[in-house]
C-alpha positions as CSV (number, residue, x, y, z in Angstrom):
1,M,-30.1,104.5,117.1
2,L,-30.2,106.3,113.8
3,G,-30.3,110.1,113.4
4,P,-32.6,111.7,110.8
5,R,-30.0,111.6,108.0
6,L,-29.1,108.0,108.4
7,K,-32.7,106.9,108.9
8,A,-33.7,108.7,105.7
9,L,-30.9,106.8,103.8
10,A,-32.0,103.5,105.3
11,S,-35.6,104.2,104.2
12,Q,-34.5,104.2,100.6
13,V,-33.2,100.6,100.7
14,P,-35.7,98.2,99.0
15,I,-36.8,95.4,101.3
16,G,-34.8,92.3,100.6
17,A,-32.0,94.1,98.8
18,K,-28.4,93.0,98.7
19,I,-26.5,96.1,99.8
20,A,-23.1,97.5,100.1
21,D,-22.6,100.5,102.4
22,I,-19.4,102.2,101.2
23,G,-17.6,104.2,103.8
24,T,-19.8,102.7,106.5
25,D,-17.8,104.3,109.4
26,H,-19.5,103.0,112.6
27,G,-21.7,100.5,110.6
28,L,-25.0,102.1,111.9
29,I,-27.0,101.7,108.7
30,P,-26.0,98.0,108.2
31,V,-26.8,97.2,111.8
32,Y,-30.2,99.0,111.5
33,L,-31.1,97.1,108.3
34,A,-30.0,93.8,109.7
35,K,-31.9,94.2,113.0
36,N,-35.1,95.1,111.2
37,K,-34.6,92.3,108.6
38,L,-34.8,94.8,105.8
39,A,-31.9,93.5,103.6
40,A,-31.1,90.0,102.3
41,K,-27.3,90.6,102.3
42,I,-25.2,93.4,103.8
43,I,-21.5,94.3,103.1
44,A,-20.1,97.2,105.1
45,T,-16.8,98.7,103.8
46,D,-14.5,101.4,104.8
47,I,-11.0,102.6,103.7
48,S,-10.1,103.4,107.3
49,K,-9.0,100.5,109.5
50,G,-10.0,102.4,112.6
51,S,-13.5,103.3,111.3
52,L,-14.1,99.8,110.1
53,Q,-13.1,98.4,113.5
54,K,-15.8,100.4,115.1
55,A,-18.3,98.8,112.7
56,V,-16.8,95.3,113.4
57,D,-17.2,96.0,117.2
58,L,-20.8,97.1,116.8
59,V,-21.7,94.2,114.6
60,K,-20.3,91.7,117.1
61,E,-22.0,93.6,120.0
62,E,-25.3,93.2,118.3
63,N,-24.6,89.5,117.4
64,L,-25.0,90.3,113.7
65,D,-21.7,89.1,112.3
66,H,-23.4,86.2,110.6
67,I,-25.5,88.7,108.6
68,I,-23.2,91.6,108.1
69,E,-19.8,91.2,106.4
70,T,-17.2,93.9,106.9
71,R,-14.4,94.6,104.3
72,L,-11.5,97.0,104.5
73,G,-10.7,98.8,101.2
74,S,-11.2,101.7,98.9
75,G,-14.7,102.4,97.5
76,L,-16.1,99.7,95.3
77,Q,-12.8,98.0,94.8
78,V,-13.7,95.4,97.5
79,I,-17.1,94.6,95.9
80,E,-17.4,92.0,93.1
81,P,-19.8,92.4,90.1
82,E,-23.3,91.1,90.8
83,E,-22.5,90.6,94.4
84,V,-24.9,93.4,95.5
85,D,-27.8,95.2,93.8
86,T,-27.9,98.4,95.9
87,I,-25.1,100.7,96.9
88,I,-25.1,103.4,99.6
89,V,-22.4,106.1,99.5
90,A,-23.1,108.8,102.0
91,G,-21.4,111.5,104.1
92,M,-18.7,112.4,101.5
93,G,-18.2,115.2,99.0
94,G,-19.9,114.9,95.7
95,M,-16.5,114.8,93.9
96,L,-15.3,111.9,96.0
97,I,-18.6,110.0,95.5
98,T,-18.2,110.6,91.8
99,S,-14.6,109.2,91.9
100,I,-15.8,106.1,93.8
101,L,-18.5,105.4,91.2
102,E,-16.1,106.1,88.3
103,E,-13.6,103.7,89.7
104,G,-16.2,101.1,90.3
105,R,-17.7,100.9,86.9
106,R,-17.3,97.1,86.7
107,V,-19.6,96.8,89.7
108,L,-22.2,99.4,88.6
109,K,-23.3,97.4,85.6
110,S,-25.3,95.0,87.8
111,I,-26.5,97.6,90.3
112,S,-30.3,98.4,90.3
113,R,-30.2,101.3,92.8
114,L,-27.7,103.9,94.0
115,I,-28.5,105.8,97.2
116,L,-26.2,108.8,97.5
117,Q,-25.8,111.6,100.0
118,P,-23.2,114.2,99.1
119,M,-22.1,116.6,101.8
120,S,-21.2,119.1,99.0
121,G,-20.9,119.2,95.2
122,S,-24.4,117.6,94.6
123,D,-24.4,119.4,91.2
124,L,-21.2,117.6,90.1
125,L,-22.7,114.3,91.2
126,R,-25.9,114.8,89.4
127,Q,-24.0,115.8,86.2
128,W,-22.0,112.6,86.4
129,L,-25.1,110.4,86.9
130,V,-26.8,112.0,83.9
131,K,-23.7,111.7,81.7
132,E,-23.3,108.0,82.7
133,N,-26.9,107.2,81.8
134,F,-28.4,107.0,85.3
135,A,-31.9,108.3,85.9
136,I,-32.6,110.1,89.1
137,D,-35.7,108.3,90.5
138,H,-36.1,110.1,93.8
139,E,-34.7,112.9,95.8
140,L,-35.4,114.1,99.3
141,L,-34.1,116.6,101.8
142,V,-33.5,115.8,105.5
143,K,-32.6,118.2,108.3
144,E,-30.3,117.3,111.1
145,G,-29.3,120.0,113.5
146,R,-28.9,123.2,111.4
147,H,-28.0,121.3,108.2
148,I,-30.1,120.2,105.3
149,Y,-28.8,117.2,103.5
150,E,-29.7,116.0,99.9
151,I,-30.3,112.3,99.2
152,I,-30.3,111.2,95.6
153,V,-31.7,107.8,94.5
154,A,-30.7,106.7,91.0
155,S,-30.9,103.7,88.7
156,H,-29.8,102.9,85.1
157,G,-31.8,104.9,82.6
158,S,-31.9,108.3,80.9
159,Q,-32.6,111.6,82.6
160,E,-34.3,114.6,80.9
161,V,-32.6,117.9,81.7
162,I,-34.8,120.9,81.1
163,D,-32.4,123.4,82.6
164,N,-28.9,123.1,84.0
165,I,-30.1,124.7,87.3
166,Q,-31.7,121.3,88.0
167,Y,-28.2,119.9,88.7
168,E,-28.1,122.3,91.7
169,I,-31.7,122.2,92.9
170,G,-32.5,118.6,92.1
171,F,-34.8,117.0,89.5
172,K,-37.5,115.7,91.9
173,L,-37.6,118.0,95.0
174,I,-40.1,120.4,93.5
175,E,-42.1,117.6,91.9
176,N,-42.2,115.8,95.2
177,K,-43.2,119.0,97.1
178,D,-40.4,118.3,99.6
179,P,-41.4,120.0,102.8
180,L,-37.8,121.4,103.2
181,F,-37.5,122.8,99.7
182,K,-38.3,126.4,100.6
183,E,-35.7,126.5,103.3
184,F,-33.2,124.7,101.0
185,I,-33.7,127.1,98.1
186,N,-33.8,130.1,100.4
187,G,-30.4,129.1,101.7
188,K,-29.1,129.1,98.1
189,I,-30.6,132.5,97.4
190,E,-29.0,134.0,100.5
191,K,-25.6,132.5,99.7
192,T,-25.8,133.8,96.2
193,K,-26.8,137.3,97.4
194,D,-23.7,137.3,99.6
195,I,-21.4,136.3,96.7
196,I,-23.0,139.0,94.5
197,K,-22.3,141.6,97.1
198,E,-18.7,140.6,97.3
199,L,-18.3,140.6,93.5
200,E,-19.7,144.1,93.4
201,K,-16.7,145.3,95.3
202,E,-14.4,144.0,92.5
203,N,-13.7,145.6,89.2
204,T,-11.9,142.9,87.3
205,K,-12.8,141.0,84.1
206,N,-13.1,137.8,86.1
207,A,-15.4,139.4,88.7
208,K,-17.7,140.7,86.0
209,E,-17.9,137.2,84.4
210,Y,-18.7,135.6,87.7
211,M,-21.2,138.4,88.4
212,K,-23.2,137.4,85.2
213,E,-23.1,133.7,86.3
214,F,-24.3,134.4,89.8
215,L,-27.0,136.9,88.8
216,L,-28.4,134.2,86.5
217,K,-28.3,131.6,89.3
218,Y,-30.0,134.1,91.6
219,K,-32.8,134.6,89.0
220,K,-33.3,130.9,88.5
221,Y,-33.3,130.1,92.3
222,E,-36.0,132.7,92.7
223,E,-38.0,131.3,89.8
224,A,-37.7,127.8,91.4
225,Y,-39.0,129.2,94.7
226,R,-42.0,130.9,93.1
227,W,-42.8,127.7,91.1
228,F,-42.7,125.7,94.3
229,V,-44.9,128.1,96.2
230,G,-47.4,128.0,93.3
231,L,-47.6,124.2,93.6
232,E,-48.3,124.5,97.3
233,K,-51.5,126.5,96.7
C-alpha cells in the first residue's frame, strides 16, 4: 500500500507511540500503522475537508475507525498538549512545516519525537529545529521515482553545528553512510554549477555577491562528497 517515501516515514514511528499525522491527505500512514499494530493511538488531521474525507473513507473501508481518529483543522491547532508523543509532518515545504511547528509550540513541549519530510527548504527547517533546541537524531534519504526525499527525525535537545553547510546536507547522512548520499550531493553540485554559469553572465553587484556565496557552497558540497567517499573505503 505504501510507496517508498511513506514507508520510510512509517518506519521511524516508535512501536507503541501515540502519533498525530498532520496533513494526512489519504490517511495512508495511519492505516498502515493501525493495520500492523505499530501505534497505540493515531490521530489523522488535515486542513482540507476533501483530503480528510478520503482518509475517513479509507479508515472506514479498513474497519479502523475505532483506532484512528480523524480531525479537520490547521496544523497542530487540533491537537491538545500531551495527547500524542510523536508527530509526523510530511509532503510540505520546509517553510510551511516550520510555521506549523511554530504555531504549535504548546503541543511540542510534550512531544518526544518529530518525524519531518520537507519537499523543499530542508535547510530552513533544520535551522529552526536547532534554534528551538531540538536535536536531530536521525536523517535518511529515500528515492521514489526520480526524486530523492529527506526525512528528519528530531527530539528535544541541543544540536552541535560544525559548519552551516550542515543545514543543507544534513547532520547525520554522512555519519550514517546513507546509500543515496552521493546521488543527493551530486544533485546539489550540478544545480550549483548551473547557477554559477548563469551568474557568470551577469555583471552586477548582486550577481557578484551571489557568485561568492555559490562558489563557497560548491566547494563545501565537493568537500562533503570527498569526505563521504573516504568513509566508504
